[in-house]
LOGUMAR-375637 format. One record per residue (C-alpha): residue number from 1; x, y negated, z negated. Coordinates in steps of 0.02 Angstrom, whole numbers, plus 50000, padded with zeros to 5 digits. Layout:
<recs>
<n = NUM, c1 = X, c2 = Y, c3 = Z>
...
</recs>
This chain:
<recs>
<n = 1, c1 = 55754, c2 = 44326, c3 = 46746>
<n = 2, c1 = 55578, c2 = 44381, c3 = 46809>
<n = 3, c1 = 55423, c2 = 44326, c3 = 46723>
<n = 4, c1 = 55462, c2 = 44191, c3 = 46593>
<n = 5, c1 = 55335, c2 = 44258, c3 = 46465>
<n = 6, c1 = 55406, c2 = 44434, c3 = 46474>
<n = 7, c1 = 55581, c2 = 44365, c3 = 46461>
<n = 8, c1 = 55537, c2 = 44278, c3 = 46297>
<n = 9, c1 = 55457, c2 = 44432, c3 = 46234>
<n = 10, c1 = 55607, c2 = 44537, c3 = 46280>
<n = 11, c1 = 55715, c2 = 44410, c3 = 46172>
<n = 12, c1 = 55607, c2 = 44452, c3 = 46024>
<n = 13, c1 = 55478, c2 = 44315, c3 = 46021>
<n = 14, c1 = 55304, c2 = 44362, c3 = 45979>
<n = 15, c1 = 55158, c2 = 44307, c3 = 46085>
<n = 16, c1 = 55092, c2 = 44203, c3 = 45939>
<n = 17, c1 = 55262, c2 = 44113, c3 = 45922>
<n = 18, c1 = 55266, c2 = 44076, c3 = 46114>
<n = 19, c1 = 55088, c2 = 44003, c3 = 46104>
<n = 20, c1 = 55129, c2 = 43900, c3 = 45948>
<n = 21, c1 = 55291, c2 = 43832, c3 = 46026>
<n = 22, c1 = 55197, c2 = 43790, c3 = 46186>
<n = 23, c1 = 55064, c2 = 43694, c3 = 46095>
<n = 24, c1 = 55178, c2 = 43611, c3 = 45965>
<n = 25, c1 = 55302, c2 = 43546, c3 = 46093>
<n = 26, c1 = 55207, c2 = 43535, c3 = 46252>
<n = 27, c1 = 55330, c2 = 43665, c3 = 46331>
<n = 28, c1 = 55283, c2 = 43781, c3 = 46479>
<n = 29, c1 = 55336, c2 = 43961, c3 = 46473>
<n = 30, c1 = 55458, c2 = 43925, c3 = 46613>
<n = 31, c1 = 55541, c2 = 43781, c3 = 46515>
<n = 32, c1 = 55552, c2 = 43888, c3 = 46359>
<n = 33, c1 = 55625, c2 = 44036, c3 = 46458>
<n = 34, c1 = 55751, c2 = 43921, c3 = 46544>
<n = 35, c1 = 55809, c2 = 43846, c3 = 46379>
<n = 36, c1 = 55815, c2 = 44020, c3 = 46296>
<n = 37, c1 = 55921, c2 = 44082, c3 = 46445>
<n = 38, c1 = 56043, c2 = 43937, c3 = 46429>
<n = 39, c1 = 56059, c2 = 43971, c3 = 46241>
<n = 40, c1 = 56092, c2 = 44160, c3 = 46276>
<n = 41, c1 = 56218, c2 = 44116, c3 = 46412>
<n = 42, c1 = 56318, c2 = 44008, c3 = 46280>
<n = 43, c1 = 56313, c2 = 44156, c3 = 46156>
<n = 44, c1 = 56176, c2 = 44080, c3 = 46045>
<n = 45, c1 = 56018, c2 = 44147, c3 = 45971>
<n = 46, c1 = 55863, c2 = 44072, c3 = 46048>
<n = 47, c1 = 55752, c2 = 44132, c3 = 45905>
<n = 48, c1 = 55851, c2 = 44017, c3 = 45787>
<n = 49, c1 = 55864, c2 = 43875, c3 = 45912>
<n = 50, c1 = 55677, c2 = 43856, c3 = 45933>
<n = 51, c1 = 55652, c2 = 43823, c3 = 45745>
<n = 52, c1 = 55597, c2 = 43928, c3 = 45596>
<n = 53, c1 = 55497, c2 = 44080, c3 = 45632>
<n = 54, c1 = 55330, c2 = 44105, c3 = 45560>
<n = 55, c1 = 55330, c2 = 44196, c3 = 45397>
<n = 56, c1 = 55212, c2 = 44336, c3 = 45370>
<n = 57, c1 = 55047, c2 = 44252, c3 = 45347>
<n = 58, c1 = 54901, c2 = 44362, c3 = 45296>
<n = 59, c1 = 54773, c2 = 44389, c3 = 45433>
<n = 60, c1 = 54621, c2 = 44278, c3 = 45398>
<n = 61, c1 = 54467, c2 = 44359, c3 = 45330>
<n = 62, c1 = 54315, c2 = 44338, c3 = 45444>
<n = 63, c1 = 54176, c2 = 44239, c3 = 45359>
<n = 64, c1 = 54052, c2 = 44385, c3 = 45373>
<n = 65, c1 = 54167, c2 = 44493, c3 = 45266>
<n = 66, c1 = 54178, c2 = 44376, c3 = 45117>
<n = 67, c1 = 54058, c2 = 44414, c3 = 44973>
<n = 68, c1 = 54003, c2 = 44255, c3 = 44893>
<n = 69, c1 = 53880, c2 = 44222, c3 = 44753>
<n = 70, c1 = 53709, c2 = 44151, c3 = 44792>
<n = 71, c1 = 53692, c2 = 43964, c3 = 44771>
<n = 72, c1 = 53645, c2 = 43923, c3 = 44588>
<n = 73, c1 = 53479, c2 = 43835, c3 = 44622>
<n = 74, c1 = 53429, c2 = 43870, c3 = 44444>
<n = 75, c1 = 53579, c2 = 43757, c3 = 44387>
<n = 76, c1 = 53501, c2 = 43603, c3 = 44478>
<n = 77, c1 = 53388, c2 = 43487, c3 = 44375>
<n = 78, c1 = 53200, c2 = 43541, c3 = 44384>
<n = 79, c1 = 53141, c2 = 43431, c3 = 44524>
<n = 80, c1 = 53296, c2 = 43448, c3 = 44630>
<n = 81, c1 = 53293, c2 = 43641, c3 = 44611>
<n = 82, c1 = 53112, c2 = 43646, c3 = 44662>
<n = 83, c1 = 53146, c2 = 43533, c3 = 44810>
<n = 84, c1 = 53293, c2 = 43642, c3 = 44870>
<n = 85, c1 = 53185, c2 = 43800, c3 = 44854>
<n = 86, c1 = 53041, c2 = 43718, c3 = 44954>
<n = 87, c1 = 53156, c2 = 43648, c3 = 45081>
<n = 88, c1 = 53235, c2 = 43818, c3 = 45113>
<n = 89, c1 = 53063, c2 = 43898, c3 = 45131>
<n = 90, c1 = 52989, c2 = 43762, c3 = 45246>
<n = 91, c1 = 53142, c2 = 43750, c3 = 45358>
<n = 92, c1 = 53182, c2 = 43940, c3 = 45352>
<n = 93, c1 = 53367, c2 = 43896, c3 = 45307>
<n = 94, c1 = 53475, c2 = 43963, c3 = 45167>
<n = 95, c1 = 53458, c2 = 43879, c3 = 44992>
<n = 96, c1 = 53643, c2 = 43849, c3 = 45003>
<n = 97, c1 = 53615, c2 = 43728, c3 = 45147>
<n = 98, c1 = 53486, c2 = 43618, c3 = 45061>
<n = 99, c1 = 53574, c2 = 43631, c3 = 44891>
<n = 100, c1 = 53747, c2 = 43574, c3 = 44958>
<n = 101, c1 = 53669, c2 = 43430, c3 = 45059>
<n = 102, c1 = 53565, c2 = 43381, c3 = 44907>
<n = 103, c1 = 53721, c2 = 43373, c3 = 44798>
<n = 104, c1 = 53800, c2 = 43264, c3 = 44936>
<n = 105, c1 = 53650, c2 = 43142, c3 = 44932>
<n = 106, c1 = 53668, c2 = 43135, c3 = 44744>
<n = 107, c1 = 53854, c2 = 43098, c3 = 44749>
<n = 108, c1 = 53824, c2 = 42960, c3 = 44873>
<n = 109, c1 = 53680, c2 = 42884, c3 = 44772>
<n = 110, c1 = 53787, c2 = 42887, c3 = 44611>
<n = 111, c1 = 53952, c2 = 42825, c3 = 44687>
<n = 112, c1 = 54005, c2 = 42674, c3 = 44589>
<n = 113, c1 = 53870, c2 = 42690, c3 = 44463>
<n = 114, c1 = 53959, c2 = 42826, c3 = 44366>
<n = 115, c1 = 54144, c2 = 42860, c3 = 44344>
<n = 116, c1 = 54230, c2 = 43027, c3 = 44366>
<n = 117, c1 = 54372, c2 = 43084, c3 = 44265>
<n = 118, c1 = 54506, c2 = 42960, c3 = 44202>
<n = 119, c1 = 54676, c2 = 42996, c3 = 44268>
<n = 120, c1 = 54839, c2 = 42983, c3 = 44177>
<n = 121, c1 = 54889, c2 = 42813, c3 = 44252>
<n = 122, c1 = 54717, c2 = 42736, c3 = 44199>
<n = 123, c1 = 54651, c2 = 42759, c3 = 44375>
<n = 124, c1 = 54474, c2 = 42828, c3 = 44380>
<n = 125, c1 = 54428, c2 = 42963, c3 = 44501>
<n = 126, c1 = 54271, c2 = 42922, c3 = 44592>
<n = 127, c1 = 54123, c2 = 43040, c3 = 44605>
<n = 128, c1 = 54115, c2 = 43108, c3 = 44780>
<n = 129, c1 = 54091, c2 = 43271, c3 = 44871>
<n = 130, c1 = 54169, c2 = 43315, c3 = 45037>
<n = 131, c1 = 54063, c2 = 43447, c3 = 45124>
<n = 132, c1 = 54025, c2 = 43525, c3 = 45285>
<n = 133, c1 = 53871, c2 = 43633, c3 = 45331>
<n = 134, c1 = 53885, c2 = 43756, c3 = 45475>
<n = 135, c1 = 53767, c2 = 43889, c3 = 45533>
<n = 136, c1 = 53743, c2 = 43995, c3 = 45684>
<n = 137, c1 = 53665, c2 = 43917, c3 = 45844>
<n = 138, c1 = 53476, c2 = 43901, c3 = 45842>
<n = 139, c1 = 53458, c2 = 43931, c3 = 45657>
<n = 140, c1 = 53349, c2 = 43772, c3 = 45634>
<n = 141, c1 = 53493, c2 = 43676, c3 = 45554>
</recs>
């Protein structure tokens, strides 16, 4: 057995599978190749021994290729909508950024004061928004 990575690839592993197994199990390529060779020497199938193979996931779509609608600033109450528009203009950031953060501030301010939807077991869902804002470096965020 020469190079352990090439050996694993010759057995039918994909490069993604090797990397996933390495990160998931803290294996080195050499350890994986040695284990695979021992399985082959005993007549086994190393592809099955290392666990289920990845099923055909679709390739992720890059964010810059996704077409999304503009943030509906007009749906916000008057003063909040005006604030979001002015904030976007003064900071030179997208309206989506200020609008999303404003909704998070409102949800925090209203937490415990209003109730969300009532669930089947009489529990009440709180009003909260999980959010994350990201933008390119040096975009005044």
